[in-house]
PDB file with SEQRES, HELIX, SHEET and CRYST1 records, atoms N, CA, C and O in Angstrom:
SEQRES   1 A   46  MET ASP VAL ASN ILE LEU ARG SER ILE VAL THR VAL VAL          
SEQRES   2 A   46  THR PHE ILE ILE PHE LEU ARG ILE VAL ALA TRP ALA TRP          
SEQRES   3 A   46  SER SER ARG ASN ALA GLU SER PHE GLU GLU ALA ALA GLN          
SEQRES   4 A   46  LEU PRO PHE ASN GLN ASP GLU                                  
HELIX    1 AA1 VAL A    3  ALA A   25  1                                  23    
HELIX    2 AA2 SER A   28  ASN A   30  5                                   3    
HELIX    3 AA3 ALA A   31  GLN A   39  1                                   9    
HELIX    4 AA4 LEU A   40  PHE A   42  5                                   3    
CRYST1    1.000    1.000    1.000  90.00  90.00  90.00 P 1           1          
ATOM      1  N   MET A   1      21.366 -50.822   0.072  1.00  0.00           N  
ATOM      2  CA  MET A   1      20.179 -51.503  -0.405  1.00  0.00           C  
ATOM      3  C   MET A   1      20.622 -52.631  -1.292  1.00  0.00           C  
ATOM      4  O   MET A   1      21.404 -52.448  -2.225  1.00  0.00           O  
ATOM      5  N   ASP A   2      20.129 -53.757  -0.997  1.00  0.00           N  
ATOM      6  CA  ASP A   2      20.472 -54.981  -1.803  1.00  0.00           C  
ATOM      7  C   ASP A   2      19.683 -54.901  -3.159  1.00  0.00           C  
ATOM      8  O   ASP A   2      18.562 -54.395  -3.213  1.00  0.00           O  
ATOM      9  N   VAL A   3      20.299 -55.407  -4.207  1.00  0.00           N  
ATOM     10  CA  VAL A   3      19.633 -55.391  -5.527  1.00  0.00           C  
ATOM     11  C   VAL A   3      18.384 -56.202  -5.558  1.00  0.00           C  
ATOM     12  O   VAL A   3      17.478 -55.870  -6.322  1.00  0.00           O  
ATOM     13  N   ASN A   4      18.269 -57.259  -4.769  1.00  0.00           N  
ATOM     14  CA  ASN A   4      17.059 -58.025  -4.723  1.00  0.00           C  
ATOM     15  C   ASN A   4      15.895 -57.293  -4.090  1.00  0.00           C  
ATOM     16  O   ASN A   4      14.747 -57.517  -4.474  1.00  0.00           O  
ATOM     17  N   ILE A   5      16.158 -56.441  -3.148  1.00  0.00           N  
ATOM     18  CA  ILE A   5      15.138 -55.610  -2.549  1.00  0.00           C  
ATOM     19  C   ILE A   5      14.608 -54.622  -3.594  1.00  0.00           C  
ATOM     20  O   ILE A   5      13.399 -54.423  -3.706  1.00  0.00           O  
ATOM     21  N   LEU A   6      15.492 -54.022  -4.336  1.00  0.00           N  
ATOM     22  CA  LEU A   6      15.112 -53.099  -5.407  1.00  0.00           C  
ATOM     23  C   LEU A   6      14.268 -53.848  -6.478  1.00  0.00           C  
ATOM     24  O   LEU A   6      13.274 -53.305  -6.960  1.00  0.00           O  
ATOM     25  N   ARG A   7      14.646 -55.042  -6.835  1.00  0.00           N  
ATOM     26  CA  ARG A   7      13.913 -55.809  -7.780  1.00  0.00           C  
ATOM     27  C   ARG A   7      12.527 -56.116  -7.281  1.00  0.00           C  
ATOM     28  O   ARG A   7      11.549 -56.054  -8.026  1.00  0.00           O  
ATOM     29  N   SER A   8      12.457 -56.442  -6.035  1.00  0.00           N  
ATOM     30  CA  SER A   8      11.142 -56.732  -5.410  1.00  0.00           C  
ATOM     31  C   SER A   8      10.197 -55.514  -5.437  1.00  0.00           C  
ATOM     32  O   SER A   8       9.013 -55.615  -5.756  1.00  0.00           O  
ATOM     33  N   ILE A   9      10.790 -54.359  -5.084  1.00  0.00           N  
ATOM     34  CA  ILE A   9      10.027 -53.130  -5.108  1.00  0.00           C  
ATOM     35  C   ILE A   9       9.522 -52.769  -6.513  1.00  0.00           C  
ATOM     36  O   ILE A   9       8.382 -52.345  -6.700  1.00  0.00           O  
ATOM     37  N   VAL A  10      10.379 -52.948  -7.444  1.00  0.00           N  
ATOM     38  CA  VAL A  10       9.989 -52.641  -8.876  1.00  0.00           C  
ATOM     39  C   VAL A  10       8.874 -53.643  -9.332  1.00  0.00           C  
ATOM     40  O   VAL A  10       7.947 -53.257 -10.044  1.00  0.00           O  
ATOM     41  N   THR A  11       8.981 -54.897  -8.918  1.00  0.00           N  
ATOM     42  CA  THR A  11       7.977 -55.901  -9.292  1.00  0.00           C  
ATOM     43  C   THR A  11       6.649 -55.518  -8.656  1.00  0.00           C  
ATOM     44  O   THR A  11       5.625 -55.555  -9.339  1.00  0.00           O  
ATOM     45  N   VAL A  12       6.621 -55.168  -7.430  1.00  0.00           N  
ATOM     46  CA  VAL A  12       5.356 -54.805  -6.732  1.00  0.00           C  
ATOM     47  C   VAL A  12       4.749 -53.555  -7.347  1.00  0.00           C  
ATOM     48  O   VAL A  12       3.536 -53.505  -7.550  1.00  0.00           O  
ATOM     49  N   VAL A  13       5.556 -52.546  -7.650  1.00  0.00           N  
ATOM     50  CA  VAL A  13       5.072 -51.302  -8.245  1.00  0.00           C  
ATOM     51  C   VAL A  13       4.490 -51.593  -9.627  1.00  0.00           C  
ATOM     52  O   VAL A  13       3.423 -51.083  -9.969  1.00  0.00           O  
ATOM     53  N   THR A  14       5.170 -52.396 -10.409  1.00  0.00           N  
ATOM     54  CA  THR A  14       4.684 -52.762 -11.766  1.00  0.00           C  
ATOM     55  C   THR A  14       3.391 -53.502 -11.639  1.00  0.00           C  
ATOM     56  O   THR A  14       2.482 -53.251 -12.430  1.00  0.00           O  
ATOM     57  N   PHE A  15       3.243 -54.412 -10.684  1.00  0.00           N  
ATOM     58  CA  PHE A  15       2.020 -55.175 -10.537  1.00  0.00           C  
ATOM     59  C   PHE A  15       0.858 -54.221 -10.161  1.00  0.00           C  
ATOM     60  O   PHE A  15      -0.246 -54.332 -10.694  1.00  0.00           O  
ATOM     61  N   ILE A  16       1.125 -53.325  -9.272  1.00  0.00           N  
ATOM     62  CA  ILE A  16       0.084 -52.318  -8.872  1.00  0.00           C  
ATOM     63  C   ILE A  16      -0.340 -51.456 -10.066  1.00  0.00           C  
ATOM     64  O   ILE A  16      -1.522 -51.158 -10.238  1.00  0.00           O  
ATOM     65  N   ILE A  17       0.631 -51.064 -10.881  1.00  0.00           N  
ATOM     66  CA  ILE A  17       0.248 -50.289 -12.088  1.00  0.00           C  
ATOM     67  C   ILE A  17      -0.562 -51.178 -13.035  1.00  0.00           C  
ATOM     68  O   ILE A  17      -1.556 -50.719 -13.598  1.00  0.00           O  
ATOM     69  N   PHE A  18      -0.170 -52.407 -13.217  1.00  0.00           N  
ATOM     70  CA  PHE A  18      -0.959 -53.315 -14.037  1.00  0.00           C  
ATOM     71  C   PHE A  18      -2.412 -53.453 -13.544  1.00  0.00           C  
ATOM     72  O   PHE A  18      -3.338 -53.416 -14.353  1.00  0.00           O  
ATOM     73  N   LEU A  19      -2.620 -53.613 -12.222  1.00  0.00           N  
ATOM     74  CA  LEU A  19      -3.916 -53.735 -11.666  1.00  0.00           C  
ATOM     75  C   LEU A  19      -4.767 -52.440 -11.871  1.00  0.00           C  
ATOM     76  O   LEU A  19      -5.977 -52.498 -12.089  1.00  0.00           O  
ATOM     77  N   ARG A  20      -4.088 -51.297 -11.792  1.00  0.00           N  
ATOM     78  CA  ARG A  20      -4.815 -50.056 -12.015  1.00  0.00           C  
ATOM     79  C   ARG A  20      -5.255 -49.918 -13.504  1.00  0.00           C  
ATOM     80  O   ARG A  20      -6.342 -49.415 -13.789  1.00  0.00           O  
ATOM     81  N   ILE A  21      -4.411 -50.363 -14.417  1.00  0.00           N  
ATOM     82  CA  ILE A  21      -4.791 -50.339 -15.804  1.00  0.00           C  
ATOM     83  C   ILE A  21      -5.953 -51.284 -16.113  1.00  0.00           C  
ATOM     84  O   ILE A  21      -6.841 -50.931 -16.890  1.00  0.00           O  
ATOM     85  N   VAL A  22      -5.959 -52.432 -15.539  1.00  0.00           N  
ATOM     86  CA  VAL A  22      -7.063 -53.372 -15.672  1.00  0.00           C  
ATOM     87  C   VAL A  22      -8.288 -52.820 -15.108  1.00  0.00           C  
ATOM     88  O   VAL A  22      -9.334 -52.940 -15.746  1.00  0.00           O  
ATOM     89  N   ALA A  23      -8.271 -52.197 -13.923  1.00  0.00           N  
ATOM     90  CA  ALA A  23      -9.448 -51.613 -13.319  1.00  0.00           C  
ATOM     91  C   ALA A  23      -9.958 -50.470 -14.203  1.00  0.00           C  
ATOM     92  O   ALA A  23     -11.168 -50.320 -14.375  1.00  0.00           O  
ATOM     93  N   TRP A  24      -9.077 -49.687 -14.746  1.00  0.00           N  
ATOM     94  CA  TRP A  24      -9.502 -48.605 -15.650  1.00  0.00           C  
ATOM     95  C   TRP A  24     -10.174 -49.149 -16.871  1.00  0.00           C  
ATOM     96  O   TRP A  24     -11.189 -48.611 -17.313  1.00  0.00           O  
ATOM     97  N   ALA A  25      -9.623 -50.225 -17.437  1.00  0.00           N  
ATOM     98  CA  ALA A  25     -10.172 -50.790 -18.697  1.00  0.00           C  
ATOM     99  C   ALA A  25     -11.543 -51.407 -18.442  1.00  0.00           C  
ATOM    100  O   ALA A  25     -12.394 -51.371 -19.331  1.00  0.00           O  
ATOM    101  N   TRP A  26     -11.781 -51.958 -17.292  1.00  0.00           N  
ATOM    102  CA  TRP A  26     -13.061 -52.622 -16.987  1.00  0.00           C  
ATOM    103  C   TRP A  26     -14.003 -51.716 -16.294  1.00  0.00           C  
ATOM    104  O   TRP A  26     -15.075 -52.166 -15.889  1.00  0.00           O  
ATOM    105  N   SER A  27     -13.678 -50.445 -16.122  1.00  0.00           N  
ATOM    106  CA  SER A  27     -14.533 -49.495 -15.456  1.00  0.00           C  
ATOM    107  C   SER A  27     -15.812 -49.209 -16.277  1.00  0.00           C  
ATOM    108  O   SER A  27     -15.760 -49.055 -17.497  1.00  0.00           O  
ATOM    109  N   SER A  28     -16.904 -49.146 -15.605  1.00  0.00           N  
ATOM    110  CA  SER A  28     -18.206 -48.918 -16.282  1.00  0.00           C  
ATOM    111  C   SER A  28     -18.270 -47.472 -16.849  1.00  0.00           C  
ATOM    112  O   SER A  28     -19.005 -47.189 -17.796  1.00  0.00           O  
ATOM    113  N   ARG A  29     -17.466 -46.569 -16.225  1.00  0.00           N  
ATOM    114  CA  ARG A  29     -17.452 -45.195 -16.748  1.00  0.00           C  
ATOM    115  C   ARG A  29     -16.942 -45.122 -18.193  1.00  0.00           C  
ATOM    116  O   ARG A  29     -17.346 -44.244 -18.956  1.00  0.00           O  
ATOM    117  N   ASN A  30     -16.042 -46.061 -18.564  1.00  0.00           N  
ATOM    118  CA  ASN A  30     -15.396 -46.022 -19.849  1.00  0.00           C  
ATOM    119  C   ASN A  30     -16.136 -46.908 -20.887  1.00  0.00           C  
ATOM    120  O   ASN A  30     -15.781 -46.892 -22.065  1.00  0.00           O  
ATOM    121  N   ALA A  31     -17.107 -47.638 -20.477  1.00  0.00           N  
ATOM    122  CA  ALA A  31     -17.773 -48.601 -21.329  1.00  0.00           C  
ATOM    123  C   ALA A  31     -18.341 -47.910 -22.609  1.00  0.00           C  
ATOM    124  O   ALA A  31     -18.154 -48.415 -23.716  1.00  0.00           O  
ATOM    125  N   GLU A  32     -19.015 -46.786 -22.448  1.00  0.00           N  
ATOM    126  CA  GLU A  32     -19.608 -46.089 -23.601  1.00  0.00           C  
ATOM    127  C   GLU A  32     -18.566 -45.670 -24.607  1.00  0.00           C  
ATOM    128  O   GLU A  32     -18.736 -45.884 -25.808  1.00  0.00           O  
ATOM    129  N   SER A  33     -17.501 -45.083 -24.139  1.00  0.00           N  
ATOM    130  CA  SER A  33     -16.452 -44.582 -25.097  1.00  0.00           C  
ATOM    131  C   SER A  33     -15.741 -45.802 -25.763  1.00  0.00           C  
ATOM    132  O   SER A  33     -15.390 -45.744 -26.941  1.00  0.00           O  
ATOM    133  N   PHE A  34     -15.540 -46.869 -25.019  1.00  0.00           N  
ATOM    134  CA  PHE A  34     -14.898 -48.051 -25.605  1.00  0.00           C  
ATOM    135  C   PHE A  34     -15.831 -48.688 -26.635  1.00  0.00           C  
ATOM    136  O   PHE A  34     -15.363 -49.156 -27.673  1.00  0.00           O  
ATOM    137  N   GLU A  35     -17.114 -48.715 -26.376  1.00  0.00           N  
ATOM    138  CA  GLU A  35     -18.054 -49.314 -27.301  1.00  0.00           C  
ATOM    139  C   GLU A  35     -18.115 -48.421 -28.615  1.00  0.00           C  
ATOM    140  O   GLU A  35     -18.220 -48.942 -29.725  1.00  0.00           O  
ATOM    141  N   GLU A  36     -18.046 -47.115 -28.436  1.00  0.00           N  
ATOM    142  CA  GLU A  36     -18.032 -46.249 -29.595  1.00  0.00           C  
ATOM    143  C   GLU A  36     -16.735 -46.455 -30.430  1.00  0.00           C  
ATOM    144  O   GLU A  36     -16.771 -46.472 -31.661  1.00  0.00           O  
ATOM    145  N   ALA A  37     -15.619 -46.606 -29.734  1.00  0.00           N  
ATOM    146  CA  ALA A  37     -14.401 -46.844 -30.448  1.00  0.00           C  
ATOM    147  C   ALA A  37     -14.378 -48.207 -31.116  1.00  0.00           C  
ATOM    148  O   ALA A  37     -13.756 -48.369 -32.166  1.00  0.00           O  
ATOM    149  N   ALA A  38     -15.014 -49.143 -30.551  1.00  0.00           N  
ATOM    150  CA  ALA A  38     -15.080 -50.495 -31.148  1.00  0.00           C  
ATOM    151  C   ALA A  38     -15.896 -50.484 -32.434  1.00  0.00           C  
ATOM    152  O   ALA A  38     -15.660 -51.314 -33.312  1.00  0.00           O  
ATOM    153  N   GLN A  39     -16.835 -49.577 -32.567  1.00  0.00           N  
ATOM    154  CA  GLN A  39     -17.692 -49.529 -33.728  1.00  0.00           C  
ATOM    155  C   GLN A  39     -17.105 -48.702 -34.894  1.00  0.00           C  
ATOM    156  O   GLN A  39     -17.622 -48.730 -36.010  1.00  0.00           O  
ATOM    157  N   LEU A  40     -16.031 -47.979 -34.611  1.00  0.00           N  
ATOM    158  CA  LEU A  40     -15.431 -47.081 -35.644  1.00  0.00           C  
ATOM    159  C   LEU A  40     -15.072 -47.818 -36.920  1.00  0.00           C  
ATOM    160  O   LEU A  40     -15.291 -47.254 -37.992  1.00  0.00           O  
ATOM    161  N   PRO A  41     -14.543 -49.021 -36.894  1.00  0.00           N  
ATOM    162  CA  PRO A  41     -14.199 -49.674 -38.233  1.00  0.00           C  
ATOM    163  C   PRO A  41     -15.455 -50.015 -39.036  1.00  0.00           C  
ATOM    164  O   PRO A  41     -15.368 -50.198 -40.250  1.00  0.00           O  
ATOM    165  N   PHE A  42     -16.594 -50.103 -38.402  1.00  0.00           N  
ATOM    166  CA  PHE A  42     -17.807 -50.514 -39.102  1.00  0.00           C  
ATOM    167  C   PHE A  42     -18.622 -49.318 -39.597  1.00  0.00           C  
ATOM    168  O   PHE A  42     -19.548 -49.485 -40.391  1.00  0.00           O  
ATOM    169  N   ASN A  43     -18.287 -48.137 -39.141  1.00  0.00           N  
ATOM    170  CA  ASN A  43     -18.980 -46.954 -39.620  1.00  0.00           C  
ATOM    171  C   ASN A  43     -18.530 -46.591 -41.022  1.00  0.00           C  
ATOM    172  O   ASN A  43     -17.331 -46.551 -41.296  1.00  0.00           O  
ATOM    173  N   GLN A  44     -19.447 -46.333 -41.886  1.00  0.00           N  
ATOM    174  CA  GLN A  44     -19.133 -45.977 -43.262  1.00  0.00           C  
ATOM    175  C   GLN A  44     -19.323 -44.485 -43.467  1.00  0.00           C  
ATOM    176  O   GLN A  44     -20.322 -43.913 -43.030  1.00  0.00           O  
ATOM    177  N   ASP A  45     -18.355 -43.850 -44.138  1.00  0.00           N  
ATOM    178  CA  ASP A  45     -18.460 -42.475 -44.442  1.00  0.00           C  
ATOM    179  C   ASP A  45     -19.412 -42.310 -45.596  1.00  0.00           C  
ATOM    180  O   ASP A  45     -19.345 -43.070 -46.562  1.00  0.00           O  
ATOM    181  N   GLU A  46     -20.304 -41.331 -45.525  1.00  0.00           N  
ATOM    182  CA  GLU A  46     -21.275 -41.172 -46.641  1.00  0.00           C  
ATOM    183  C   GLU A  46     -20.961 -39.955 -47.410  1.00  0.00           C  
ATOM    184  O   GLU A  46     -21.650 -39.642 -48.380  1.00  0.00           O  
TER     185      GLU A  46                                                      
END                                                                             
């Protein structure tokens, strides 16, 4: 196996992983938990 073929495979796999992470981050299922996490710095302990 040529090293350039291996590099190409690694690049494609990395790109697919990146796309899956982006899809997970923009998923509407996670919107509520992300919104809750975004508000944590503004919550004051009483």
